[in-house]
N, C-alpha and C positions, 0 to 999 in steps of 0.2 A: 483693287477691283471694286467697282460700284455694284451694289446689289439691287439698286432700284430699277423698276421698269419705267422707262421714259417713252412717252408718245410725242413725236414731233407732228404737230397738227396744223394743217392748212384748212381753215373753216370754209364752208360753202360761200360762194359769192355769186357766180352766174346761176347757180342752181336756184337761188332765191328769186331769180328773174325768169325761171322756166327753161334754162339751158344748162350748160356745164362747161368745164375747162379741164381737159385731160393733160395739160402741160405739167410736167413734174415741177413742184415748188423748189426752185433752185437753192435758195438760201438754206432751206431745211435739208436739202441733199448735201450741201457742204457741211452743215452741222452733223449730219449722219456719218460722214467720213471721220470727223473728229471724235465722235462717240465710239465708232468702230475701233479707231486707233488706240482708244483707252479702255477697251473692253467693257463698254457700258451697254447693257441690253436695251434695245429700243426698236421702234418702227416709225415709219413716216406715213402718216395717214392723210391723204388728200381727199377731203370730203367734197370737193368740187368736181371730182372725176366720176364718170359713169361709163357704161358700156356703149353709149350711143355713138353712132358713126357719122351723124350729121349734126350741124349746128344751125339754130335759127339765126337769121341775119339781125343786124343791129336795130333795124326799124321795128322788128317784132319785139325786141327787148325794150325799146323806148315806149312802145305802145302798151306794154305790160309791166310798167314800172311800179305799180302800186304794191306788189308783193315785196319788192325790194325795199320800199319805204317802210313797210311793216317790219321787215327784218332789221333795219337800222333801229327801229323802235323796240326791238326785242320780241316781236310777235311772229308766229308762223310755226306750223307743225314740223317743219324741217329741223328746228332746234331739237325737238324731242327725239326724232329719228337719229340724228347725228350724235346726240348725247348717249343714246343707247349703244351705238357703235364704239364710242370712245371708252365708256365705262366697262364695256365687255372686254376690253384689253387690260383691265385691272391695273391702271397706271397709278404710280405714286406721284409722278411729276408729268405735267403736260406743258410743252412749249408751244405757244399759240402764235401764229404769224398773222398780223394784221396788215397785209400787203407785203410784198417782197422788197426788202431794203436795197437790193442790188438791181432792181428793174425800174427804169425811169417812168414808165407809164403807170397810171393810177388804177388800171382795171385788173389788178391782181389780188384784190382783197380790200377789206374795210375794217378800220380800227374799232368802230362801234360794235360791229357784229362780233369781232374777236373778244371785246370786253364783255359782252353779254354771255358768251360761252365761258369766259373765265370766272365770272361771278357764280354761274351755276356749278361749275366744277369745284370751286372753293367751298361752296355749301356742302358738298359731298366729301370734303376732307382731302381734296387733291391740291397739291402745291402747283401753282401756275406761274409760268414765266412768259412774258410777252416780248416779241421781237417784231420790228417793222419801222419804216421811216417816220410814221406819224408818232410813234411812241418816243422816238429820238427827238424830233423837232418840237413836239408839243407834249412832252412827257407828263407835265403837271396835271394835264387834263385826264390822264389815264392811269397814273401811278397807283391810285387807290383801288383800281379794278383788278390788279394782279398782285401776287406776292412780291414779284420783282420784275423789272424791265431790263432787257439787254439793249443798250444803245448801239447804233452803228451797224457795221458789217457782222456777218455770222462768224465770229472769231472764237478763240479759246476761252473767252469770258464765260462761255456756257459751262465750262468745267468748274469755275469758281461758284457759279450759281447752284450747280448740282451738289457740290461738296459742302458749301457753307449755308445754303438756303437763306440768303440775305433778304432784306426788305428794301424797297425803293429802287432807284435806278442804278445800274452798274455802268460805269463810264465806258465809252467806246474804246475798243482796241482794234487796230487794223488786222485783217486776216492774213494768213500766210499766203505768199504768192507761189508756193510749190504744192498747193493742195488741189486735188481734183474731186469733184462730187461723187457720191455713192448713190446708186439707184437700186441697190440690192434689197432694200427693206421697204420698198414702196407698197402701199396698200391704197387702192386695188392695183393689180397688175393687169395688163400693161398700161403704161402712160407714155406720153410723148417726151422723149429725153434728147431733144436735138439742140438745146441751148448750150453754147460754149462761151465762156468768158475769157477774153484775152487781155483785159486790163480792168483795173478798179479805180474809180474816181473820174474826174472830168476837169478839163481845162476851162470850160465855159461857165457862165453864171446865169443861165436861163431861169427866169422866175417861175415858170410853169412846172419845172422838173422837180419832183419830190426827191428823187435820188440825189440830184445836184445840191439841193438845200441841205440834205443830210450829210453829204460829203464835205460841204463847206463848214458845217458846224463841227464835224469830226476832225478836220485838218489832216495833214500828212501828205497832201498832194496826190498826183496821179501816179499809179504804179502799174507796170507791165507784169503780166504772168510770165514766169521764167520760161525760156525757150523750150527746154526739154519737157516741162510740165504741160505746155500747150500742145506739143506734139503727142505726148502720152494721152492727154485728155481727148483730143480729136480721134486718134486711132483706136481708142477704146469704144468708140461709138460705131453703130452699124453704118457701113458706107451708104451715102445718099446725101440728102440736103440737110445742112446744119445752119442754125441761126447764130451768127457771131455777135455776141453782146460786147460792144465796145463803144462807150459814149463819145469817144474822140476819133472814131475811124475816119470820118470825112475831113478832118483838119490836121492829120499827121503830115509831116514833111514827106516829100517823095523818098528821101533817104531812109526814113524810119519805115515807111511802107515797103520799100524794096527789100529791106532786111527781113521782114516777116514773110514776104512772098518767096524769097530765095530759101528761107528756112523750110517752108512747106514743100517747095519743089524738091529739096534734098531728100525728103521722105516720101516723095511721089504722091503726096496728099491730093493735089488738084485733079489727079486722074481718077480718084475714087470718091471725092467729096465735092459738092458744090456749096456755096455759101450765100446767105442773105445778110446784109449789113445795113445799119443806119448811117446816113451821111448828111452832111451839110452841103448845099449847092455851092456856097461860096468857097468851099475847100477843094473843089474838083477842078482838074485840068486834064489835058490830053495825056500827059505822062502818067498821072495817077490812074486814069481810066484804063490805060494799057496794062499797068501793073495789076489792076483788079481783074482784067480779062485773063491774065496769066494765072491768077489765083483761083479762077473758076468761080468768081462771084457772079451770080445770075440775077440777083435782086438787090437794087439800091432803094432804100426807103428814105425819102426826103421829107423832113418835118417842117413845121412852121418856123423853126428857128432859122431856116434858110432865108427868110424874108427880112429879118432884122436881128441885130445883136441884143 
């Protein structure tokens, strides 16, 4: 039994630009499940979440970018406010996420902001652990800002870090495919918990995708979440619209897609849930679109990778 108080910390990102992000930090929620399974006292503090019910549009954020530049340089009163909140939790260890290693887009965090928080916490005697794709891809740049860095996915390497308190980078280990995230320890409550992962890794090698670069460095290929785990994860969520994170969804064979659709139909999931997915235009055809309709996919997001490999 671990006696330490651990804070899984998602630093503010959009709040430094005058907005917020109420989406639960998924990698930290997977780590939360691992810590729960091993009896480790902890909480998941998303410092980018607020009680606001509206968001400014991207144009507003672009026009008010100076405060974000200040934050990357380590300036801004928000550092003090958030540090008060973290230290009030009396942590011995803080795991700091500098962007989510499982999410391909770059707008979920910043490694420099995470490093500034780490340096402040270390001065106060707190052991800090960094996790995020930038710490994996460009770890030498950040390794001195943290006590140690967890490379790759949010795996059981966190247990090694908490037990041994090592220095430097801890080599990536692939996470279990039978794990579902825990949202029980989120601060503040409530947050948006509609992201579901059905696979980890990617077939493609798009240069713009941070997650893809991290997966290529980690190795181990593409892996599906186990069927019963996917069903258990989906049905644990409130019925409604879910975001199915799967970097390969638009390029599966029709046979593989049909298997997933029939699996969800067996559990009556399409009647209670709708889905948004990321797709490639060059992977779609009439047969796949009909399968997506059966699965109750209502939103297809087509990215720039549709134009060129």
